[in-house]
Backbone as CSV, one residue per row, in Angstrom:
resi,resn,N_x,N_y,N_z,CA_x,CA_y,CA_z,C_x,C_y,C_z
1,LEU,121.630,108.970,227.121,121.322,108.584,228.506,122.273,107.495,228.956
2,GLU,122.755,107.608,230.188,123.648,106.617,230.750,122.949,105.860,231.874
3,GLY,123.384,104.632,232.069,122.820,103.826,233.142,121.530,103.153,232.734
4,GLU,120.947,102.450,233.687,119.702,101.733,233.457,118.688,102.108,234.525
5,LEU,117.432,102.093,234.122,116.347,102.352,235.063,116.010,101.046,235.760
6,ARG,116.597,100.871,236.941,116.396,99.642,237.705,115.984,99.975,239.133
7,PRO,114.748,100.377,239.326,114.309,100.682,240.694,114.241,99.419,241.537
8,GLY,114.350,99.591,242.840,114.250,98.456,243.735,112.869,97.827,243.696
9,THR,112.823,96.525,243.848,111.547,95.803,243.775,111.223,95.092,245.089
10,SER,111.812,95.560,246.172,111.553,94.915,247.459,110.156,95.251,247.947
11,GLU,109.605,94.359,248.760,108.299,94.600,249.357,108.412,95.681,250.437
12,GLN,107.354,96.450,250.594,107.338,97.532,251.570,106.488,97.137,252.780
13,ASP,106.946,97.558,253.948,106.164,97.389,255.175,105.328,98.658,255.340
14,TRP,104.099,98.617,254.886,103.281,99.831,254.826,102.895,100.347,256.206
15,ASP,102.751,99.455,257.184,102.432,99.911,258.540,103.581,100.730,259.121
16,ASN,104.809,100.242,258.950,105.965,100.994,259.436,106.148,102.292,258.664
17,LEU,105.856,102.256,257.378,105.963,103.474,256.582,104.960,104.519,257.046
18,TYR,103.769,104.078,257.395,102.762,105.027,257.873,103.179,105.631,259.216
19,SER,103.734,104.796,260.104,104.219,105.316,261.391,105.353,106.312,261.173
20,MET,106.265,105.989,260.251,107.356,106.903,259.943,106.832,108.199,259.347
21,LEU,105.803,108.088,258.536,105.217,109.269,257.909,104.599,110.196,258.948
22,LEU,103.913,109.612,259.926,103.303,110.429,260.980,104.359,111.143,261.821
23,GLY,105.520,110.523,261.967,106.561,111.123,262.780,107.420,112.143,262.055
24,ASN,107.370,112.145,260.712,108.279,113.004,259.951,107.588,113.947,258.975
25,SER,106.278,113.836,258.833,105.585,114.665,257.849,105.600,116.128,258.264
26,PRO,106.120,117.018,257.414,106.074,118.459,257.749,104.656,119.000,257.755
27,GLU,103.764,118.403,256.976,102.365,118.838,256.993,101.750,118.619,258.370
28,LEU,101.976,117.428,258.922,101.405,117.112,260.222,102.077,117.933,261.326
29,ALA,103.390,118.127,261.222,104.097,118.925,262.223,103.586,120.359,262.238
30,SER,103.329,120.913,261.065,102.800,122.274,260.988,101.421,122.360,261.629
31,ALA,100.575,121.354,261.374,99.235,121.352,261.971,99.302,121.204,263.488
32,GLN,100.225,120.389,263.988,100.363,120.219,265.434,100.895,121.493,266.093
33,ASN,101.780,122.191,265.401,102.252,123.475,265.927,101.111,124.489,265.992
34,ARG,100.222,124.397,265.025,99.061,125.286,265.020,98.161,125.010,266.232
35,VAL,98.019,123.738,266.606,97.225,123.389,267.784,97.841,123.988,269.039
36,ALA,99.166,123.856,269.168,99.843,124.422,270.340,99.682,125.942,270.382
37,GLU,99.747,126.567,269.227,99.576,128.026,269.163,98.172,128.438,269.591
38,MET,97.163,127.697,269.113,95.788,128.027,269.473,95.509,127.747,270.952
39,ALA,96.138,126.699,271.516,95.965,126.424,272.951,96.542,127.562,273.786
40,ALA,97.685,128.079,273.366,98.272,129.214,274.085,97.397,130.449,273.970
41,LEU,96.749,130.607,272.813,95.872,131.763,272.629,94.635,131.671,273.517
42,VAL,94.129,130.446,273.694,92.983,130.266,274.601,93.374,130.666,276.021
43,ASP,94.538,130.207,276.468,94.994,130.571,277.813,95.171,132.083,277.943
44,ARG,95.682,132.687,276.901,95.874,134.140,276.953,94.550,134.875,277.073
45,GLN,93.549,134.421,276.317,92.249,135.092,276.370,91.553,134.884,277.706
46,LYS,91.831,133.759,278.357,91.218,133.513,279.669,91.749,134.487,280.722
47,VAL,93.008,134.850,280.624,93.573,135.776,281.614,93.437,137.222,281.156
48,GLN,92.962,137.430,279.919,92.827,138.797,279.422,91.790,139.581,280.226
49,ALA,90.790,138.879,280.739,89.734,139.569,281.503,90.183,139.955,282.900
50,ILE,91.301,139.411,283.376,91.794,139.758,284.706,92.574,141.065,284.595
51,PRO,92.138,142.110,285.273,92.788,143.407,285.090,94.179,143.444,285.711
52,ASN,95.014,144.311,285.157,96.334,144.537,285.716,96.256,145.579,286.831
53,LEU,97.076,145.398,287.823,97.172,146.365,288.911,98.198,147.440,288.558
54,THR,97.850,148.681,288.857,98.782,149.793,288.691,99.141,150.322,290.073
55,VAL,100.390,150.217,290.440,100.862,150.619,291.768,101.828,151.787,291.612
56,GLU,101.573,152.844,292.334,102.448,154.006,292.331,102.938,154.289,293.755
57,LEU,104.206,154.507,293.882,104.807,154.809,295.182,105.572,156.129,295.056
58,GLY,105.242,157.078,295.927,105.904,158.376,295.879,106.380,158.820,297.248
59,ALA,107.470,159.555,297.291,108.040,160.077,298.547,108.285,161.570,298.389
60,GLY,108.113,162.336,299.471,108.329,163.781,299.412,108.493,164.384,300.784
61,VAL,108.605,165.689,300.804,108.799,166.431,302.056,107.780,167.560,302.125
62,ASP,107.103,167.672,303.269,106.163,168.769,303.513,106.958,169.971,304.021
63,ASN,107.062,170.996,303.180,107.874,172.157,303.544,107.325,172.918,304.757
64,SER,106.000,172.863,304.922,105.429,173.620,306.047,105.772,172.997,307.384
65,THR,105.835,171.695,307.419,106.127,171.007,308.685,107.520,170.396,308.689
66,ASP,108.170,170.459,307.532,109.513,169.880,307.389,109.544,168.404,307.778
67,SER,108.460,167.717,307.401,108.394,166.278,307.701,108.260,165.493,306.379
68,GLY,108.763,164.283,306.381,108.685,163.439,305.192,107.346,162.737,305.070
69,MET,107.047,162.328,303.861,105.791,161.606,303.644,105.965,160.631,302.475
70,ILE,105.184,159.549,302.497,105.186,158.516,301.453,103.752,158.296,301.003
71,ASN,103.550,158.315,299.698,102.218,158.078,299.134,102.212,156.739,298.391
72,LEU,101.218,155.927,298.595,101.030,154.654,297.907,99.682,154.681,297.212
73,ASN,99.686,154.473,295.899,98.457,154.525,295.101,98.302,153.214,294.340
74,VAL,97.207,152.509,294.535,96.922,151.234,293.855,95.646,151.396,293.047
75,GLU,95.722,151.086,291.751,94.571,151.216,290.861,94.334,149.896,290.133
76,ALA,93.070,149.578,289.912,92.706,148.373,289.155,91.312,148.558,288.603
77,PRO,91.114,148.338,287.293,89.762,148.423,286.733,88.922,147.229,287.180
78,LEU,87.648,147.442,287.299,86.732,146.367,287.692,85.884,145.960,286.484
79,PRO,86.192,144.794,285.873,85.439,144.353,284.692,84.090,143.735,285.081
80,LEU,83.118,144.597,285.417,81.825,144.079,285.864,81.074,143.361,284.751
81,TYR,81.186,143.844,283.525,80.438,143.267,282.406,81.346,142.642,281.355
82,ASN,82.581,143.042,281.302,83.494,142.506,280.297,84.307,141.361,280.882
83,LYS,83.911,140.136,280.598,84.651,138.941,281.029,85.380,138.275,279.865
84,ASN,85.436,138.970,278.746,86.175,138.502,277.565,85.646,137.174,277.029
85,LYS,84.366,136.915,277.273,83.804,135.629,276.845,83.806,135.473,275.330
86,GLY,83.583,136.572,274.614,83.560,136.479,273.155,84.888,136.032,272.592
87,ASN,85.976,136.651,273.062,87.294,136.284,272.567,87.708,134.896,273.025
88,ILE,87.290,134.520,274.231,87.583,133.166,274.703,86.889,132.135,273.818
89,SER,85.627,132.385,273.483,84.884,131.455,272.613,85.503,131.383,271.229
90,ALA,85.913,132.546,270.693,86.528,132.558,269.369,87.856,131.814,269.377
91,ALA,88.650,132.015,270.431,89.937,131.325,270.531,89.738,129.818,270.672
92,TYR,88.730,129.414,271.460,88.463,127.987,271.639,87.971,127.352,270.336
93,ALA,87.187,128.104,269.564,86.731,127.594,268.262,87.914,127.364,267.326
94,ASP,88.866,128.310,267.338,90.067,128.133,266.521,90.880,126.939,266.988
95,TYR,90.930,126.728,268.300,91.651,125.567,268.840,91.002,124.253,268.388
96,CYS,89.673,124.189,268.453,88.954,122.980,268.015,89.172,122.726,266.526
97,ARG,89.137,123.791,265.745,89.356,123.639,264.311,90.772,123.143,264.026
98,ALA,91.762,123.671,264.743,93.139,123.221,264.547,93.307,121.759,264.956
99,THR,92.627,121.360,266.035,92.695,119.968,266.479,92.093,119.026,265.442
100,GLN,90.950,119.392,264.900,90.322,118.569,263.869,91.150,118.544,262.588
101,ASN,91.863,119.634,262.335,92.700,119.671,261.136,93.848,118.669,261.242
102,VAL,94.374,118.456,262.458,95.416,117.451,262.655,94.888,116.066,262.292
103,GLU,93.685,115.750,262.761,93.095,114.449,262.436,92.817,114.336,260.946
104,ARG,92.383,115.431,260.334,92.131,115.424,258.890,93.406,115.120,258.116
105,ILE,94.513,115.720,258.524,95.780,115.485,257.828,96.240,114.055,258.021
106,ARG,96.035,113.499,259.232,96.384,112.091,259.460,95.624,111.179,258.495
107,LEU,94.325,111.413,258.374,93.519,110.591,257.479,93.900,110.821,256.018
108,THR,94.231,112.073,255.682,94.651,112.372,254.323,95.951,111.653,253.980
109,LEU,96.902,111.663,254.915,98.162,110.960,254.681,97.932,109.462,254.519
110,LYS,97.028,108.910,255.320,96.727,107.480,255.212,96.100,107.162,253.868
111,SER,95.197,108.024,253.402,94.557,107.813,252.109,95.565,107.930,250.971
112,ARG,96.420,108.943,251.039,97.424,109.118,249.988,98.429,107.976,249.977
113,LEU,98.797,107.496,251.174,99.723,106.366,251.238,99.086,105.110,250.652
114,ALA,97.780,104.938,250.872,97.085,103.775,250.304,97.113,103.819,248.779
115,ARG,96.919,105.017,248.215,96.971,105.131,246.755,98.375,104.854,246.230
116,VAL,99.382,105.398,246.907,100.765,105.157,246.484,101.120,103.680,246.647
117,ALA,100.624,103.061,247.723,100.884,101.636,247.937,100.299,100.800,246.791
118,GLN,99.096,101.171,246.362,98.488,100.453,245.241,99.316,100.633,243.974
119,GLN,99.748,101.867,243.703,100.573,102.119,242.525,101.890,101.351,242.598
120,TYR,102.487,101.345,243.782,103.764,100.662,243.956,103.613,99.157,243.739
121,ASN,102.594,98.568,244.353,102.419,97.115,244.247,102.106,96.691,242.811
122,VAL,101.266,97.471,242.131,100.947,97.140,240.736,102.186,97.270,239.862
123,ALA,102.929,98.375,240.039,104.132,98.572,239.234,105.188,97.514,239.554
124,ARG,105.326,97.161,240.827,106.298,96.135,241.224,105.956,94.790,240.593
125,ALA,104.677,94.425,240.622,104.270,93.159,240.002,104.557,93.177,238.502
126,GLY,104.317,94.326,237.861,104.596,94.428,236.437,106.074,94.310,236.121
127,VAL,106.918,94.990,236.925,108.363,94.922,236.692,108.866,93.495,236.865
128,LEU,108.422,92.822,237.915,108.859,91.442,238.141,108.409,90.516,237.013
129,LYS,107.202,90.733,236.518,106.702,89.876,235.436,107.497,90.103,234.148
130,TYR,107.785,91.376,233.854,108.573,91.660,232.650,109.988,91.121,232.779
131,ASP,110.617,91.327,233.941,112.005,90.903,234.106,112.150,89.389,234.145
132,ASN,111.190,88.703,234.750,111.322,87.259,234.959,110.655,86.405,233.887
133,GLU,109.669,86.960,233.188,108.926,86.142,232.233,108.905,86.738,230.824
134,ILE,108.341,87.921,230.698,108.060,88.453,229.366,109.331,88.749,228.590
135,LEU,110.250,89.489,229.182,111.467,89.860,228.447,112.359,88.659,228.121
136,PRO,112.575,87.706,229.053,113.359,86.519,228.657,112.722,85.738,227.517
137,LYS,111.398,85.598,227.534,110.728,84.888,226.438,110.834,85.671,225.133
138,ALA,110.691,87.015,225.227,110.811,87.831,224.020,112.218,87.743,223.443
139,GLN,113.232,87.725,224.333,114.617,87.597,223.864,114.847,86.235,223.224
140,GLU,114.318,85.195,223.855,114.475,83.842,223.287,113.794,83.732,221.930
141,THR,112.577,84.301,221.835,111.866,84.268,220.550,112.634,85.026,219.481
142,LEU,113.212,86.169,219.843,113.982,86.947,218.879,115.221,86.179,218.423
143,ASP,115.921,85.536,219.357,117.124,84.783,218.995,116.783,83.622,218.063
144,LEU,115.726,82.875,218.385,115.338,81.741,217.535,114.879,82.225,216.158
145,SER,114.133,83.335,216.136,113.661,83.865,214.853,114.830,84.360,214.009
146,GLN,115.837,84.956,214.673,117.001,85.423,213.927,117.764,84.244,213.317
147,GLN,117.880,83.166,214.089,118.539,81.968,213.555,117.759,81.389,212.373
148,ALA,116.414,81.374,212.493,115.589,80.862,211.393,115.693,81.763,210.177
149,TYR,115.794,83.068,210.417,115.924,84.011,209.290,117.261,83.825,208.594
150,ASP,118.336,83.636,209.390,119.657,83.412,208.798,119.695,82.110,208.007
151,ALA,118.894,81.129,208.461,118.853,79.851,207.744,117.899,79.879,206.563
152,GLY,117.211,80.992,206.380,116.293,81.123,205.255,114.917,80.568,205.511
153,GLU,114.605,80.255,206.761,113.308,79.673,207.078,112.244,80.749,207.299
154,LEU,112.638,81.972,207.560,111.707,83.084,207.737,112.071,84.192,206.762
155,ASN,111.021,84.913,206.322,111.299,86.053,205.443,111.509,87.310,206.286
156,PHE,111.851,88.410,205.634,112.183,89.646,206.346,110.970,90.211,207.085
157,LEU,109.789,90.112,206.516,108.600,90.633,207.166,108.320,89.893,208.462
158,GLN,108.533,88.587,208.469,108.292,87.810,209.685,109.284,88.178,210.797
159,ILE,110.559,88.314,210.449,111.541,88.684,211.464,111.315,90.110,211.941
160,LEU,110.785,90.964,211.065,110.490,92.341,211.439,109.372,92.395,212.477
161,ILE,108.368,91.536,212.315,107.271,91.480,213.284,107.784,91.014,214.651
162,VAL,108.675,90.021,214.643,109.240,89.528,215.902,110.053,90.621,216.577
163,ARG,110.849,91.361,215.794,111.653,92.453,216.368,110.746,93.553,216.941
164,LYS,109.675,93.843,216.228,108.744,94.865,216.695,108.134,94.456,218.044
165,THR,107.749,93.187,218.155,107.182,92.687,219.415,108.210,92.764,220.539
166,TYR,109.460,92.461,220.226,110.526,92.501,221.225,110.731,93.929,221.745
167,PHE,110.799,94.888,220.839,111.019,96.268,221.265,109.807,96.831,222.006
168,GLU,108.602,96.459,221.603,107.416,96.914,222.328,107.396,96.356,223.749
169,SER,107.833,95.116,223.914,107.899,94.532,225.255,108.898,95.295,226.127
170,ASN,110.023,95.680,225.546,111.011,96.455,226.294,110.482,97.835,226.665
171,LEU,109.738,98.455,225.771,109.157,99.760,226.075,108.149,99.665,227.211
172,GLU,107.326,98.629,227.192,106.363,98.441,228.267,107.067,98.155,229.596
173,ALA,108.187,97.436,229.531,108.958,97.177,230.743,109.525,98.478,231.308
174,VAL,109.970,99.376,230.426,110.479,100.675,230.868,109.370,101.478,231.540
175,LYS,108.156,101.442,230.996,107.029,102.153,231.598,106.719,101.612,232.992
176,ALA,106.780,100.284,233.131,106.520,99.690,234.449,107.589,100.119,235.447
177,ARG,108.857,100.155,235.017,109.937,100.602,235.900,109.771,102.079,236.251
178,ARG,109.321,102.875,235.285,109.081,104.296,235.552,108.000,104.470,236.608
179,ASP,106.903,103.727,236.473,105.820,103.830,237.455,106.300,103.415,238.840
180,LEU,107.124,102.376,238.899,107.647,101.920,240.185,108.573,102.977,240.787
181,ALA,109.418,103.579,239.952,110.334,104.618,240.446,109.566,105.835,240.939
182,GLN,108.502,106.212,240.249,107.700,107.363,240.676,107.031,107.098,242.016
183,ALA,106.518,105.888,242.202,105.906,105.536,243.481,106.940,105.562,244.600
184,GLN,108.151,105.084,244.316,109.206,105.087,245.323,109.624,106.510,245.683
185,VAL,109.647,107.398,244.698,109.982,108.798,244.951,108.936,109.433,245.861
186,MET,107.658,109.138,245.633,106.604,109.675,246.495,106.774,109.180,247.935
187,ILE,107.152,107.917,248.094,107.351,107.372,249.439,108.541,108.051,250.103
188,ASP,109.652,108.151,249.384,110.852,108.776,249.948,110.631,110.258,250.238
189,GLY,109.757,110.890,249.479,109.484,112.321,249.661,108.343,112.616,250.609
190,LEU,107.961,111.630,251.456,106.911,111.814,252.461,105.584,112.238,251.838
191,LEU,105.315,111.746,250.625,104.065,111.982,249.905,103.857,113.459,249.549
192,LEU,104.925,114.245,249.566,104.818,115.658,249.218,104.908,115.820,247.713
193,SER,104.106,116.712,247.188,104.127,117.007,245.753,103.682,118.446,245.548
194,GLY,103.792,118.906,244.309,103.349,120.257,244.002,104.283,121.335,244.510
195,ALA,105.606,121.066,244.486,106.561,122.053,245.008,106.583,123.337,244.194
196,LEU,106.169,123.265,242.937,106.187,124.452,242.088,104.839,125.153,242.038
197,ASP,103.869,124.651,242.804,102.562,125.311,242.847,102.647,126.585,243.689
198,ALA,101.716,127.479,243.451,101.670,128.714,244.240,101.334,128.366,245.690
199,PRO,102.023,128.966,246.671,101.739,128.659,248.074,100.380,129.178,248.488
200,ALA,99.786,128.507,249.455,98.484,128.933,249.981,98.663,130.155,250.865
201,ASP,97.636,130.976,250.913,97.662,132.149,251.775,97.264,131.743,253.187
202,PHE,97.961,132.283,254.171,97.678,131.966,255.559,97.311,133.218,256.338
203,ASP,96.668,134.165,255.666,96.243,135.386,256.350,95.147,135.042,257.353
204,ARG,95.279,135.568,258.550,94.295,135.279,259.590,93.267,136.395,259.645
205,ASP,92.093,136.048,260.119,91.022,137.034,260.189,91.155,137.871,261.458
206,ASP,90.150,138.723,261.668,90.171,139.630,262.812,89.163,139.185,263.862
207,SER,89.001,137.844,263.982,87.959,137.340,264.867,88.242,137.619,266.337
208,LEU,89.507,137.829,266.704,89.843,138.117,268.104,90.058,139.603,268.324
209,ARG,89.457,140.417,267.476,89.388,141.866,267.689,90.749,142.534,267.799
210,SER,91.729,141.929,267.120,93.057,142.546,267.008,93.657,142.903,268.360
211,GLN,93.468,142.072,269.369,94.046,142.371,270.685,95.543,142.119,270.652
212,SER,96.296,143.026,271.232,97.737,142.929,271.238,98.217,142.279,272.528
213,LEU,99.520,142.122,272.605,100.118,141.526,273.798,100.617,142.584,274.763
214,ASP,100.183,143.831,274.619,100.639,144.891,275.513,100.151,144.625,276.934
């Protein structure tokens, strides 16, 4: 392995991060697009009950009188009982559900960011403590113990215990840096995870009676 695991230890502005998350989250954008789609569907169902006019215009010649004639035919169904209320209600229910789903995702993002913020702050405090206190003291203790061992004041078992403590402190410092780096990756990745999981199915039901756009 090359390089060192040295993640940044700067403090985060969580309020600004949350605002940035709301503006850039693909999860939230997808939910908002769903709301717009359902709103358009409600409008479509409202005008579905208004019948279309069929207009026919024809021209011809009466051979018996040798005179021209024009026929105009206008047809329109009268929806006396069918006002499409069922489909309008179903479309409006889908719109309400999509709207609530947007709020649910907002709250979910806030909750997930709070958990990541806690992980980040704990890991950051650990990294700073190891870098500024624990590791320098462990290094100093190891150096002094090595000098005492070279002078014959410590036996091999004693210096071995000091070395073991030094390496364990370094391993714990690496774990703290790993936790901090993982939290930073979650922040940079807009709290997205599970890229290798199976995608969810988005098959829609037949609640709007399979009406087409014809």
